[in-house]
mmCIF file of the N, C-alpha and C atoms, coordinates in Angstrom:
data_MODEL
# 
_entry.id   MODEL 
# 
loop_
_atom_site.group_PDB 
_atom_site.id 
_atom_site.type_symbol 
_atom_site.label_atom_id 
_atom_site.label_alt_id 
_atom_site.label_comp_id 
_atom_site.label_asym_id 
_atom_site.label_entity_id 
_atom_site.label_seq_id 
_atom_site.pdbx_PDB_ins_code 
_atom_site.Cartn_x 
_atom_site.Cartn_y 
_atom_site.Cartn_z 
_atom_site.occupancy 
_atom_site.B_iso_or_equiv 
_atom_site.pdbx_formal_charge 
_atom_site.auth_seq_id 
_atom_site.auth_comp_id 
_atom_site.auth_asym_id 
_atom_site.auth_atom_id 
_atom_site.pdbx_PDB_model_num 
ATOM 1   N N  . MET A 1 1  ? 19.824  27.845  0.964   1.00 0.00 ? 1  MET A N  1 
ATOM 2   C CA . MET A 1 1  ? 20.394  26.522  0.924   1.00 0.00 ? 1  MET A CA 1 
ATOM 3   C C  . MET A 1 1  ? 19.614  25.572  1.818   1.00 0.00 ? 1  MET A C  1 
ATOM 4   N N  . PHE A 1 2  ? 19.255  26.065  3.040   1.00 0.00 ? 2  PHE A N  1 
ATOM 5   C CA . PHE A 1 2  ? 18.507  25.215  4.011   1.00 0.00 ? 2  PHE A CA 1 
ATOM 6   C C  . PHE A 1 2  ? 17.164  24.815  3.381   1.00 0.00 ? 2  PHE A C  1 
ATOM 7   N N  . ARG A 1 3  ? 16.546  25.726  2.712   1.00 0.00 ? 3  ARG A N  1 
ATOM 8   C CA . ARG A 1 3  ? 15.212  25.424  2.029   1.00 0.00 ? 3  ARG A CA 1 
ATOM 9   C C  . ARG A 1 3  ? 15.260  24.326  1.030   1.00 0.00 ? 3  ARG A C  1 
ATOM 10  N N  . ILE A 1 4  ? 16.362  24.463  0.194   1.00 0.00 ? 4  ILE A N  1 
ATOM 11  C CA . ILE A 1 4  ? 16.536  23.443  -0.832  1.00 0.00 ? 4  ILE A CA 1 
ATOM 12  C C  . ILE A 1 4  ? 16.767  22.053  -0.222  1.00 0.00 ? 4  ILE A C  1 
ATOM 13  N N  . LEU A 1 5  ? 17.591  22.045  0.805   1.00 0.00 ? 5  LEU A N  1 
ATOM 14  C CA . LEU A 1 5  ? 17.845  20.751  1.475   1.00 0.00 ? 5  LEU A CA 1 
ATOM 15  C C  . LEU A 1 5  ? 16.612  20.179  2.120   1.00 0.00 ? 5  LEU A C  1 
ATOM 16  N N  . ALA A 1 6  ? 15.794  20.998  2.742   1.00 0.00 ? 6  ALA A N  1 
ATOM 17  C CA . ALA A 1 6  ? 14.596  20.576  3.370   1.00 0.00 ? 6  ALA A CA 1 
ATOM 18  C C  . ALA A 1 6  ? 13.594  20.055  2.328   1.00 0.00 ? 6  ALA A C  1 
ATOM 19  N N  . LEU A 1 7  ? 13.512  20.755  1.196   1.00 0.00 ? 7  LEU A N  1 
ATOM 20  C CA . LEU A 1 7  ? 12.667  20.288  0.129   1.00 0.00 ? 7  LEU A CA 1 
ATOM 21  C C  . LEU A 1 7  ? 13.076  18.948  -0.413  1.00 0.00 ? 7  LEU A C  1 
ATOM 22  N N  . CYS A 1 8  ? 14.383  18.775  -0.550  1.00 0.00 ? 8  CYS A N  1 
ATOM 23  C CA . CYS A 1 8  ? 14.957  17.478  -1.035  1.00 0.00 ? 8  CYS A CA 1 
ATOM 24  C C  . CYS A 1 8  ? 14.524  16.320  -0.065  1.00 0.00 ? 8  CYS A C  1 
ATOM 25  N N  . PHE A 1 9  ? 14.734  16.537  1.228   1.00 0.00 ? 9  PHE A N  1 
ATOM 26  C CA . PHE A 1 9  ? 14.318  15.511  2.218   1.00 0.00 ? 9  PHE A CA 1 
ATOM 27  C C  . PHE A 1 9  ? 12.878  15.215  2.208   1.00 0.00 ? 9  PHE A C  1 
ATOM 28  N N  . ALA A 1 10 ? 12.053  16.262  2.028   1.00 0.00 ? 10 ALA A N  1 
ATOM 29  C CA . ALA A 1 10 ? 10.557  16.075  1.941   1.00 0.00 ? 10 ALA A CA 1 
ATOM 30  C C  . ALA A 1 10 ? 10.191  15.232  0.750   1.00 0.00 ? 10 ALA A C  1 
ATOM 31  N N  . LEU A 1 11 ? 10.816  15.537  -0.437  1.00 0.00 ? 11 LEU A N  1 
ATOM 32  C CA . LEU A 1 11 ? 10.543  14.794  -1.600  1.00 0.00 ? 11 LEU A CA 1 
ATOM 33  C C  . LEU A 1 11 ? 10.885  13.328  -1.506  1.00 0.00 ? 11 LEU A C  1 
ATOM 34  N N  . VAL A 1 12 ? 12.146  13.068  -0.931  1.00 0.00 ? 12 VAL A N  1 
ATOM 35  C CA . VAL A 1 12 ? 12.579  11.689  -0.739  1.00 0.00 ? 12 VAL A CA 1 
ATOM 36  C C  . VAL A 1 12 ? 11.601  10.983  0.240   1.00 0.00 ? 12 VAL A C  1 
ATOM 37  N N  . GLY A 1 13 ? 11.179  11.606  1.279   1.00 0.00 ? 13 GLY A N  1 
ATOM 38  C CA . GLY A 1 13 ? 10.230  11.005  2.195   1.00 0.00 ? 13 GLY A CA 1 
ATOM 39  C C  . GLY A 1 13 ? 8.943   10.631  1.500   1.00 0.00 ? 13 GLY A C  1 
ATOM 40  N N  . MET A 1 14 ? 8.443   11.473  0.586   1.00 0.00 ? 14 MET A N  1 
ATOM 41  C CA . MET A 1 14 ? 7.212   11.195  -0.087  1.00 0.00 ? 14 MET A CA 1 
ATOM 42  C C  . MET A 1 14 ? 7.370   9.972   -0.992  1.00 0.00 ? 14 MET A C  1 
ATOM 43  N N  . LEU A 1 15 ? 8.540   9.943   -1.657  1.00 0.00 ? 15 LEU A N  1 
ATOM 44  C CA . LEU A 1 15 ? 8.828   8.864   -2.580  1.00 0.00 ? 15 LEU A CA 1 
ATOM 45  C C  . LEU A 1 15 ? 8.981   7.501   -1.887  1.00 0.00 ? 15 LEU A C  1 
ATOM 46  N N  . LEU A 1 16 ? 9.470   7.529   -0.690  1.00 0.00 ? 16 LEU A N  1 
ATOM 47  C CA . LEU A 1 16 ? 9.663   6.301   0.147   1.00 0.00 ? 16 LEU A CA 1 
ATOM 48  C C  . LEU A 1 16 ? 8.492   5.931   0.995   1.00 0.00 ? 16 LEU A C  1 
ATOM 49  N N  . ALA A 1 17 ? 7.489   6.794   1.069   1.00 0.00 ? 17 ALA A N  1 
ATOM 50  C CA . ALA A 1 17 ? 6.365   6.544   1.958   1.00 0.00 ? 17 ALA A CA 1 
ATOM 51  C C  . ALA A 1 17 ? 5.616   5.341   1.505   1.00 0.00 ? 17 ALA A C  1 
ATOM 52  N N  . ALA A 1 18 ? 5.200   4.552   2.472   1.00 0.00 ? 18 ALA A N  1 
ATOM 53  C CA . ALA A 1 18 ? 4.406   3.398   2.236   1.00 0.00 ? 18 ALA A CA 1 
ATOM 54  C C  . ALA A 1 18 ? 3.006   3.703   1.825   1.00 0.00 ? 18 ALA A C  1 
ATOM 55  N N  . VAL A 1 19 ? 2.416   2.886   0.997   1.00 0.00 ? 19 VAL A N  1 
ATOM 56  C CA . VAL A 1 19 ? 1.021   3.035   0.547   1.00 0.00 ? 19 VAL A CA 1 
ATOM 57  C C  . VAL A 1 19 ? 0.178   2.561   1.627   1.00 0.00 ? 19 VAL A C  1 
ATOM 58  N N  . ASN A 1 20 ? -0.752  3.361   2.138   1.00 0.00 ? 20 ASN A N  1 
ATOM 59  C CA . ASN A 1 20 ? -1.676  3.019   3.174   1.00 0.00 ? 20 ASN A CA 1 
ATOM 60  C C  . ASN A 1 20 ? -2.794  2.162   2.663   1.00 0.00 ? 20 ASN A C  1 
ATOM 61  N N  . LEU A 1 21 ? -2.940  0.902   3.062   1.00 0.00 ? 21 LEU A N  1 
ATOM 62  C CA . LEU A 1 21 ? -3.947  -0.013  2.593   1.00 0.00 ? 21 LEU A CA 1 
ATOM 63  C C  . LEU A 1 21 ? -5.347  0.506   2.904   1.00 0.00 ? 21 LEU A C  1 
ATOM 64  N N  . ASN A 1 22 ? -5.450  1.319   3.908   1.00 0.00 ? 22 ASN A N  1 
ATOM 65  C CA . ASN A 1 22 ? -6.789  1.759   4.388   1.00 0.00 ? 22 ASN A CA 1 
ATOM 66  C C  . ASN A 1 22 ? -7.274  3.024   3.671   1.00 0.00 ? 22 ASN A C  1 
ATOM 67  N N  . THR A 1 23 ? -6.384  3.719   2.961   1.00 0.00 ? 23 THR A N  1 
ATOM 68  C CA . THR A 1 23 ? -6.869  4.905   2.255   1.00 0.00 ? 23 THR A CA 1 
ATOM 69  C C  . THR A 1 23 ? -6.438  4.965   0.817   1.00 0.00 ? 23 THR A C  1 
ATOM 70  N N  . ALA A 1 24 ? -5.649  4.020   0.322   1.00 0.00 ? 24 ALA A N  1 
ATOM 71  C CA . ALA A 1 24 ? -5.105  4.071   -0.971  1.00 0.00 ? 24 ALA A CA 1 
ATOM 72  C C  . ALA A 1 24 ? -6.156  3.979   -2.051  1.00 0.00 ? 24 ALA A C  1 
ATOM 73  N N  . SER A 1 25 ? -5.990  4.679   -3.136  1.00 0.00 ? 25 SER A N  1 
ATOM 74  C CA . SER A 1 25 ? -6.892  4.666   -4.289  1.00 0.00 ? 25 SER A CA 1 
ATOM 75  C C  . SER A 1 25 ? -6.588  3.336   -5.107  1.00 0.00 ? 25 SER A C  1 
ATOM 76  N N  . LEU A 1 26 ? -7.430  3.116   -6.072  1.00 0.00 ? 26 LEU A N  1 
ATOM 77  C CA . LEU A 1 26 ? -7.192  1.959   -6.972  1.00 0.00 ? 26 LEU A CA 1 
ATOM 78  C C  . LEU A 1 26 ? -5.900  2.176   -7.711  1.00 0.00 ? 26 LEU A C  1 
ATOM 79  N N  . GLU A 1 27 ? -5.605  3.359   -8.137  1.00 0.00 ? 27 GLU A N  1 
ATOM 80  C CA . GLU A 1 27 ? -4.397  3.762   -8.887  1.00 0.00 ? 27 GLU A CA 1 
ATOM 81  C C  . GLU A 1 27 ? -3.157  3.474   -7.967  1.00 0.00 ? 27 GLU A C  1 
ATOM 82  N N  . GLU A 1 28 ? -3.242  3.868   -6.740  1.00 0.00 ? 28 GLU A N  1 
ATOM 83  C CA . GLU A 1 28 ? -2.102  3.722   -5.826  1.00 0.00 ? 28 GLU A CA 1 
ATOM 84  C C  . GLU A 1 28 ? -1.841  2.273   -5.599  1.00 0.00 ? 28 GLU A C  1 
ATOM 85  N N  . LEU A 1 29 ? -2.873  1.452   -5.323  1.00 0.00 ? 29 LEU A N  1 
ATOM 86  C CA . LEU A 1 29 ? -2.729  0.031   -5.100  1.00 0.00 ? 29 LEU A CA 1 
ATOM 87  C C  . LEU A 1 29 ? -2.207  -0.636  -6.372  1.00 0.00 ? 29 LEU A C  1 
ATOM 88  N N  . SER A 1 30 ? -2.713  -0.291  -7.539  1.00 0.00 ? 30 SER A N  1 
ATOM 89  C CA . SER A 1 30 ? -2.354  -0.900  -8.790  1.00 0.00 ? 30 SER A CA 1 
ATOM 90  C C  . SER A 1 30 ? -0.849  -0.640  -9.087  1.00 0.00 ? 30 SER A C  1 
ATOM 91  N N  . SER A 1 31 ? -0.273  0.400   -8.557  1.00 0.00 ? 31 SER A N  1 
ATOM 92  C CA . SER A 1 31 ? 1.117   0.765   -8.887  1.00 0.00 ? 31 SER A CA 1 
ATOM 93  C C  . SER A 1 31 ? 2.113   -0.086  -8.068  1.00 0.00 ? 31 SER A C  1 
ATOM 94  N N  . LEU A 1 32 ? 1.615   -0.824  -7.086  1.00 0.00 ? 32 LEU A N  1 
ATOM 95  C CA . LEU A 1 32 ? 2.487   -1.643  -6.296  1.00 0.00 ? 32 LEU A CA 1 
ATOM 96  C C  . LEU A 1 32 ? 2.927   -2.858  -7.137  1.00 0.00 ? 32 LEU A C  1 
ATOM 97  N N  . LYS A 1 33 ? 4.258   -3.255  -6.950  1.00 0.00 ? 33 LYS A N  1 
ATOM 98  C CA . LYS A 1 33 ? 4.786   -4.389  -7.673  1.00 0.00 ? 33 LYS A CA 1 
ATOM 99  C C  . LYS A 1 33 ? 4.021   -5.694  -7.229  1.00 0.00 ? 33 LYS A C  1 
ATOM 100 N N  . GLY A 1 34 ? 3.510   -6.453  -8.125  1.00 0.00 ? 34 GLY A N  1 
ATOM 101 C CA . GLY A 1 34 ? 2.799   -7.640  -7.905  1.00 0.00 ? 34 GLY A CA 1 
ATOM 102 C C  . GLY A 1 34 ? 1.251   -7.450  -7.671  1.00 0.00 ? 34 GLY A C  1 
ATOM 103 N N  . ILE A 1 35 ? 0.822   -6.237  -7.721  1.00 0.00 ? 35 ILE A N  1 
ATOM 104 C CA . ILE A 1 35 ? -0.594  -5.906  -7.591  1.00 0.00 ? 35 ILE A CA 1 
ATOM 105 C C  . ILE A 1 35 ? -1.089  -5.198  -8.843  1.00 0.00 ? 35 ILE A C  1 
ATOM 106 N N  . GLY A 1 36 ? -1.905  -5.831  -9.564  1.00 0.00 ? 36 GLY A N  1 
ATOM 107 C CA . GLY A 1 36 ? -2.436  -5.165  -10.738 1.00 0.00 ? 36 GLY A CA 1 
ATOM 108 C C  . GLY A 1 36 ? -3.838  -4.631  -10.459 1.00 0.00 ? 36 GLY A C  1 
ATOM 109 N N  . GLN A 1 37 ? -4.584  -4.257  -11.455 1.00 0.00 ? 37 GLN A N  1 
ATOM 110 C CA . GLN A 1 37 ? -5.850  -3.662  -11.203 1.00 0.00 ? 37 GLN A CA 1 
ATOM 111 C C  . GLN A 1 37 ? -6.847  -4.671  -10.588 1.00 0.00 ? 37 GLN A C  1 
ATOM 112 N N  . VAL A 1 38 ? -6.806  -5.945  -10.936 1.00 0.00 ? 38 VAL A N  1 
ATOM 113 C CA . VAL A 1 38 ? -7.728  -6.943  -10.410 1.00 0.00 ? 38 VAL A CA 1 
ATOM 114 C C  . VAL A 1 38 ? -7.521  -7.098  -8.920  1.00 0.00 ? 38 VAL A C  1 
ATOM 115 N N  . LYS A 1 39 ? -6.217  -7.251  -8.532  1.00 0.00 ? 39 LYS A N  1 
ATOM 116 C CA . LYS A 1 39 ? -5.915  -7.446  -7.046  1.00 0.00 ? 39 LYS A CA 1 
ATOM 117 C C  . LYS A 1 39 ? -6.170  -6.147  -6.326  1.00 0.00 ? 39 LYS A C  1 
ATOM 118 N N  . ALA A 1 40 ? -5.945  -4.988  -6.930  1.00 0.00 ? 40 ALA A N  1 
ATOM 119 C CA . ALA A 1 40 ? -6.237  -3.715  -6.259  1.00 0.00 ? 40 ALA A CA 1 
ATOM 120 C C  . ALA A 1 40 ? -7.733  -3.604  -5.969  1.00 0.00 ? 40 ALA A C  1 
ATOM 121 N N  . GLU A 1 41 ? -8.537  -3.975  -7.026  1.00 0.00 ? 41 GLU A N  1 
ATOM 122 C CA . GLU A 1 41 ? -9.985  -3.988  -6.808  1.00 0.00 ? 41 GLU A CA 1 
ATOM 123 C C  . GLU A 1 41 ? -10.386 -4.931  -5.674  1.00 0.00 ? 41 GLU A C  1 
ATOM 124 N N  . ALA A 1 42 ? -9.732  -6.117  -5.606  1.00 0.00 ? 42 ALA A N  1 
ATOM 125 C CA . ALA A 1 42 ? -10.092 -7.012  -4.507  1.00 0.00 ? 42 ALA A CA 1 
ATOM 126 C C  . ALA A 1 42 ? -9.695  -6.505  -3.211  1.00 0.00 ? 42 ALA A C  1 
ATOM 127 N N  . ILE A 1 43 ? -8.636  -5.762  -3.112  1.00 0.00 ? 43 ILE A N  1 
ATOM 128 C CA . ILE A 1 43 ? -8.195  -5.144  -1.801  1.00 0.00 ? 43 ILE A CA 1 
ATOM 129 C C  . ILE A 1 43 ? -9.233  -4.122  -1.396  1.00 0.00 ? 43 ILE A C  1 
ATOM 130 N N  . ILE A 1 44 ? -9.680  -3.312  -2.297  1.00 0.00 ? 44 ILE A N  1 
ATOM 131 C CA . ILE A 1 44 ? -10.726 -2.331  -1.993  1.00 0.00 ? 44 ILE A CA 1 
ATOM 132 C C  . ILE A 1 44 ? -12.024 -2.968  -1.609  1.00 0.00 ? 44 ILE A C  1 
ATOM 133 N N  . LYS A 1 45 ? -12.419 -4.026  -2.324  1.00 0.00 ? 45 LYS A N  1 
ATOM 134 C CA . LYS A 1 45 ? -13.639 -4.711  -2.016  1.00 0.00 ? 45 LYS A CA 1 
ATOM 135 C C  . LYS A 1 45 ? -13.581 -5.337  -0.593  1.00 0.00 ? 45 LYS A C  1 
ATOM 136 N N  . TYR A 1 46 ? -12.436 -5.953  -0.298  1.00 0.00 ? 46 TYR A N  1 
ATOM 137 C CA . TYR A 1 46 ? -12.247 -6.538  1.044   1.00 0.00 ? 46 TYR A CA 1 
ATOM 138 C C  . TYR A 1 46 ? -12.343 -5.434  2.067   1.00 0.00 ? 46 TYR A C  1 
ATOM 139 N N  . ARG A 1 47 ? -11.650 -4.303  1.825   1.00 0.00 ? 47 ARG A N  1 
ATOM 140 C CA . ARG A 1 47 ? -11.608 -3.181  2.746   1.00 0.00 ? 47 ARG A CA 1 
ATOM 141 C C  . ARG A 1 47 ? -13.067 -2.674  3.030   1.00 0.00 ? 47 ARG A C  1 
ATOM 142 N N  . ASP A 1 48 ? -13.865 -2.524  1.894   1.00 0.00 ? 48 ASP A N  1 
ATOM 143 C CA . ASP A 1 48 ? -15.231 -2.056  2.074   1.00 0.00 ? 48 ASP A CA 1 
ATOM 144 C C  . ASP A 1 48 ? -16.122 -2.958  2.769   1.00 0.00 ? 48 ASP A C  1 
ATOM 145 N N  . ALA A 1 49 ? -15.904 -4.257  2.634   1.00 0.00 ? 49 ALA A N  1 
ATOM 146 C CA . ALA A 1 49 ? -16.748 -5.284  3.311   1.00 0.00 ? 49 ALA A CA 1 
ATOM 147 C C  . ALA A 1 49 ? -16.329 -5.544  4.739   1.00 0.00 ? 49 ALA A C  1 
ATOM 148 N N  . ASN A 1 50 ? -15.025 -5.430  5.043   1.00 0.00 ? 50 ASN A N  1 
ATOM 149 C CA . ASN A 1 50 ? -14.510 -5.786  6.434   1.00 0.00 ? 50 ASN A CA 1 
ATOM 150 C C  . ASN A 1 50 ? -14.008 -4.681  7.248   1.00 0.00 ? 50 ASN A C  1 
ATOM 151 N N  . GLY A 1 51 ? -13.985 -3.465  6.711   1.00 0.00 ? 51 GLY A N  1 
ATOM 152 C CA . GLY A 1 51 ? -13.403 -2.323  7.453   1.00 0.00 ? 51 GLY A CA 1 
ATOM 153 C C  . GLY A 1 51 ? -11.933 -2.210  7.274   1.00 0.00 ? 51 GLY A C  1 
ATOM 154 N N  . LYS A 1 52 ? -11.319 -1.340  8.015   1.00 0.00 ? 52 LYS A N  1 
ATOM 155 C CA . LYS A 1 52 ? -9.933  -1.060  7.877   1.00 0.00 ? 52 LYS A CA 1 
ATOM 156 C C  . LYS A 1 52 ? -9.058  -2.313  8.135   1.00 0.00 ? 52 LYS A C  1 
ATOM 157 N N  . PHE A 1 53 ? -7.934  -2.375  7.470   1.00 0.00 ? 53 PHE A N  1 
ATOM 158 C CA . PHE A 1 53 ? -6.932  -3.419  7.719   1.00 0.00 ? 53 PHE A CA 1 
ATOM 159 C C  . PHE A 1 53 ? -6.286  -3.084  9.017   1.00 0.00 ? 53 PHE A C  1 
ATOM 160 N N  . LYS A 1 54 ? -6.146  -4.139  9.875   1.00 0.00 ? 54 LYS A N  1 
ATOM 161 C CA . LYS A 1 54 ? -5.513  -3.962  11.168  1.00 0.00 ? 54 LYS A CA 1 
ATOM 162 C C  . LYS A 1 54 ? -4.010  -4.258  11.126  1.00 0.00 ? 54 LYS A C  1 
ATOM 163 N N  . SER A 1 55 ? -3.656  -5.023  10.124  1.00 0.00 ? 55 SER A N  1 
ATOM 164 C CA . SER A 1 55 ? -2.203  -5.310  9.928   1.00 0.00 ? 55 SER A CA 1 
ATOM 165 C C  . SER A 1 55 ? -2.031  -5.593  8.434   1.00 0.00 ? 55 SER A C  1 
ATOM 166 N N  . VAL A 1 56 ? -0.741  -5.478  8.019   1.00 0.00 ? 56 VAL A N  1 
ATOM 167 C CA . VAL A 1 56 ? -0.389  -5.836  6.632   1.00 0.00 ? 56 VAL A CA 1 
ATOM 168 C C  . VAL A 1 56 ? -0.632  -7.277  6.366   1.00 0.00 ? 56 VAL A C  1 
ATOM 169 N N  . ASP A 1 57 ? -0.442  -8.156  7.362   1.00 0.00 ? 57 ASP A N  1 
ATOM 170 C CA . ASP A 1 57 ? -0.661  -9.582  7.177   1.00 0.00 ? 57 ASP A CA 1 
ATOM 171 C C  . ASP A 1 57 ? -2.065  -9.958  6.763   1.00 0.00 ? 57 ASP A C  1 
ATOM 172 N N  . GLU A 1 58 ? -2.987  -9.083  7.125   1.00 0.00 ? 58 GLU A N  1 
ATOM 173 C CA . GLU A 1 58 ? -4.411  -9.311  6.832   1.00 0.00 ? 58 GLU A CA 1 
ATOM 174 C C  . GLU A 1 58 ? -4.634  -9.355  5.294   1.00 0.00 ? 58 GLU A C  1 
ATOM 175 N N  . LEU A 1 59 ? -3.786  -8.806  4.555   1.00 0.00 ? 59 LEU A N  1 
ATOM 176 C CA . LEU A 1 59 ? -3.825  -8.871  3.136   1.00 0.00 ? 59 LEU A CA 1 
ATOM 177 C C  . LEU A 1 59 ? -3.949  -10.216 2.558   1.00 0.00 ? 59 LEU A C  1 
ATOM 178 N N  . SER A 1 60 ? -3.392  -11.202 3.293   1.00 0.00 ? 60 SER A N  1 
ATOM 179 C CA . SER A 1 60 ? -3.459  -12.632 2.809   1.00 0.00 ? 60 SER A CA 1 
ATOM 180 C C  . SER A 1 60 ? -4.869  -13.134 2.818   1.00 0.00 ? 60 SER A C  1 
ATOM 181 N N  . LYS A 1 61 ? -5.796  -12.403 3.431   1.00 0.00 ? 61 LYS A N  1 
ATOM 182 C CA . LYS A 1 61 ? -7.246  -12.814 3.451   1.00 0.00 ? 61 LYS A CA 1 
ATOM 183 C C  . LYS A 1 61 ? -7.913  -12.314 2.184   1.00 0.00 ? 61 LYS A C  1 
ATOM 184 N N  . VAL A 1 62 ? -7.275  -11.501 1.378   1.00 0.00 ? 62 VAL A N  1 
ATOM 185 C CA . VAL A 1 62 ? -7.893  -10.993 0.176   1.00 0.00 ? 62 VAL A CA 1 
ATOM 186 C C  . VAL A 1 62 ? -7.706  -12.026 -0.933  1.00 0.00 ? 62 VAL A C  1 
ATOM 187 N N  . LYS A 1 63 ? -8.810  -12.279 -1.653  1.00 0.00 ? 63 LYS A N  1 
ATOM 188 C CA . LYS A 1 63 ? -8.774  -13.289 -2.695  1.00 0.00 ? 63 LYS A CA 1 
ATOM 189 C C  . LYS A 1 63 ? -7.758  -12.967 -3.746  1.00 0.00 ? 63 LYS A C  1 
ATOM 190 N N  . GLY A 1 64 ? -6.861  -13.929 -3.991  1.00 0.00 ? 64 GLY A N  1 
ATOM 191 C CA . GLY A 1 64 ? -5.828  -13.780 -5.029  1.00 0.00 ? 64 GLY A CA 1 
ATOM 192 C C  . GLY A 1 64 ? -4.449  -13.224 -4.481  1.00 0.00 ? 64 GLY A C  1 
ATOM 193 N N  . ILE A 1 65 ? -4.398  -12.993 -3.186  1.00 0.00 ? 65 ILE A N  1 
ATOM 194 C CA . ILE A 1 65 ? -3.189  -12.480 -2.553  1.00 0.00 ? 65 ILE A CA 1 
ATOM 195 C C  . ILE A 1 65 ? -2.718  -13.518 -1.590  1.00 0.00 ? 65 ILE A C  1 
ATOM 196 N N  . GLY A 1 66 ? -1.525  -14.110 -1.778  1.00 0.00 ? 66 GLY A N  1 
ATOM 197 C CA . GLY A 1 66 ? -1.005  -15.069 -0.878  1.00 0.00 ? 66 GLY A CA 1 
ATOM 198 C C  . GLY A 1 66 ? 0.046   -14.515 0.038   1.00 0.00 ? 66 GLY A C  1 
ATOM 199 N N  . GLU A 1 67 ? 0.574   -15.339 0.852   1.00 0.00 ? 67 GLU A N  1 
ATOM 200 C CA . GLU A 1 67 ? 1.547   -15.020 1.873   1.00 0.00 ? 67 GLU A CA 1 
ATOM 201 C C  . GLU A 1 67 ? 2.856   -14.515 1.240   1.00 0.00 ? 67 GLU A C  1 
ATOM 202 N N  . LYS A 1 68 ? 3.255   -15.077 0.115   1.00 0.00 ? 68 LYS A N  1 
ATOM 203 C CA . LYS A 1 68 ? 4.437   -14.661 -0.598  1.00 0.00 ? 68 LYS A CA 1 
ATOM 204 C C  . LYS A 1 68 ? 4.311   -13.197 -1.062  1.00 0.00 ? 68 LYS A C  1 
ATOM 205 N N  . THR A 1 69 ? 3.156   -12.833 -1.605  1.00 0.00 ? 69 THR A N  1 
ATOM 206 C CA . THR A 1 69 ? 2.976   -11.517 -2.071  1.00 0.00 ? 69 THR A CA 1 
ATOM 207 C C  . THR A 1 69 ? 2.913   -10.538 -0.924  1.00 0.00 ? 69 THR A C  1 
ATOM 208 N N  . VAL A 1 70 ? 2.322   -10.950 0.153   1.00 0.00 ? 70 VAL A N  1 
ATOM 209 C CA . VAL A 1 70 ? 2.243   -10.117 1.384   1.00 0.00 ? 70 VAL A CA 1 
ATOM 210 C C  . VAL A 1 70 ? 3.744   -9.866  1.870   1.00 0.00 ? 70 VAL A C  1 
ATOM 211 N N  . ALA A 1 71 ? 4.542   -10.890 1.917   1.00 0.00 ? 71 ALA A N  1 
ATOM 212 C CA . ALA A 1 71 ? 5.915   -10.695 2.309   1.00 0.00 ? 71 ALA A CA 1 
ATOM 213 C C  . ALA A 1 71 ? 6.675   -9.712  1.440   1.00 0.00 ? 71 ALA A C  1 
ATOM 214 N N  . LYS A 1 72 ? 6.455   -9.734  0.117   1.00 0.00 ? 72 LYS A N  1 
ATOM 215 C CA . LYS A 1 72 ? 7.113   -8.849  -0.809  1.00 0.00 ? 72 LYS A CA 1 
ATOM 216 C C  . LYS A 1 72 ? 6.615   -7.461  -0.590  1.00 0.00 ? 72 LYS A C  1 
ATOM 217 N N  . LEU A 1 73 ? 5.397   -7.269  -0.248  1.00 0.00 ? 73 LEU A N  1 
ATOM 218 C CA . LEU A 1 73 ? 4.786   -5.942  -0.076  1.00 0.00 ? 73 LEU A CA 1 
ATOM 219 C C  . LEU A 1 73 ? 5.044   -5.264  1.254   1.00 0.00 ? 73 LEU A C  1 
ATOM 220 N N  . LYS A 1 74 ? 5.525   -5.988  2.255   1.00 0.00 ? 74 LYS A N  1 
ATOM 221 C CA . LYS A 1 74 ? 5.658   -5.480  3.640   1.00 0.00 ? 74 LYS A CA 1 
ATOM 222 C C  . LYS A 1 74 ? 6.460   -4.121  3.703   1.00 0.00 ? 74 LYS A C  1 
ATOM 223 N N  . GLY A 1 75 ? 7.436   -3.884  2.923   1.00 0.00 ? 75 GLY A N  1 
ATOM 224 C CA . GLY A 1 75 ? 8.152   -2.618  2.998   1.00 0.00 ? 75 GLY A CA 1 
ATOM 225 C C  . GLY A 1 75 ? 7.488   -1.539  2.161   1.00 0.00 ? 75 GLY A C  1 
ATOM 226 N N  . GLN A 1 76 ? 6.458   -1.861  1.366   1.00 0.00 ? 76 GLN A N  1 
ATOM 227 C CA . GLN A 1 76 ? 5.823   -0.953  0.503   1.00 0.00 ? 76 GLN A CA 1 
ATOM 228 C C  . GLN A 1 76 ? 4.447   -0.416  0.998   1.00 0.00 ? 76 GLN A C  1 
ATOM 229 N N  . VAL A 1 77 ? 3.860   -1.177  1.969   1.00 0.00 ? 77 VAL A N  1 
ATOM 230 C CA . VAL A 1 77 ? 2.470   -0.857  2.368   1.00 0.00 ? 77 VAL A CA 1 
ATOM 231 C C  . VAL A 1 77 ? 2.448   -0.732  3.896   1.00 0.00 ? 77 VAL A C  1 
ATOM 232 N N  . SER A 1 78 ? 1.418   -0.014  4.356   1.00 0.00 ? 78 SER A N  1 
ATOM 233 C CA . SER A 1 78 ? 1.216   0.158   5.793   1.00 0.00 ? 78 SER A CA 1 
ATOM 234 C C  . SER A 1 78 ? -0.267  0.196   6.082   1.00 0.00 ? 78 SER A C  1 
ATOM 235 N N  . VAL A 1 79 ? -0.656  0.162   7.289   1.00 0.00 ? 79 VAL A N  1 
ATOM 236 C CA . VAL A 1 79 ? -2.115  0.309   7.704   1.00 0.00 ? 79 VAL A CA 1 
ATOM 237 C C  . VAL A 1 79 ? -2.311  1.570   8.474   1.00 0.00 ? 79 VAL A C  1 
ATOM 238 N N  . GLU A 1 80 ? -1.303  2.386   8.582   1.00 0.00 ? 80 GLU A N  1 
ATOM 239 C CA . GLU A 1 80 ? -1.392  3.659   9.417   1.00 0.00 ? 80 GLU A CA 1 
ATOM 240 C C  . GLU A 1 80 ? -1.651  4.836   8.463   1.00 0.00 ? 80 GLU A C  1 
# 
């Protein structure tokens, strides 16, 4: 019983885990609401040119991503 419960908690944690902007693949970024393939590619291009994101707010420096989009993504993404 304990194993089943532990597995359930682990699965829920994985489902709720934030997408790491510094390690996410194109597919992971594209799956975020409000981020399609073009914006996901822009995030990766920015990351490659400027190094790791230091904060989620830095996303607003990516071409095509505004502060409203960043605000909507805050619960879905991380930099850790």
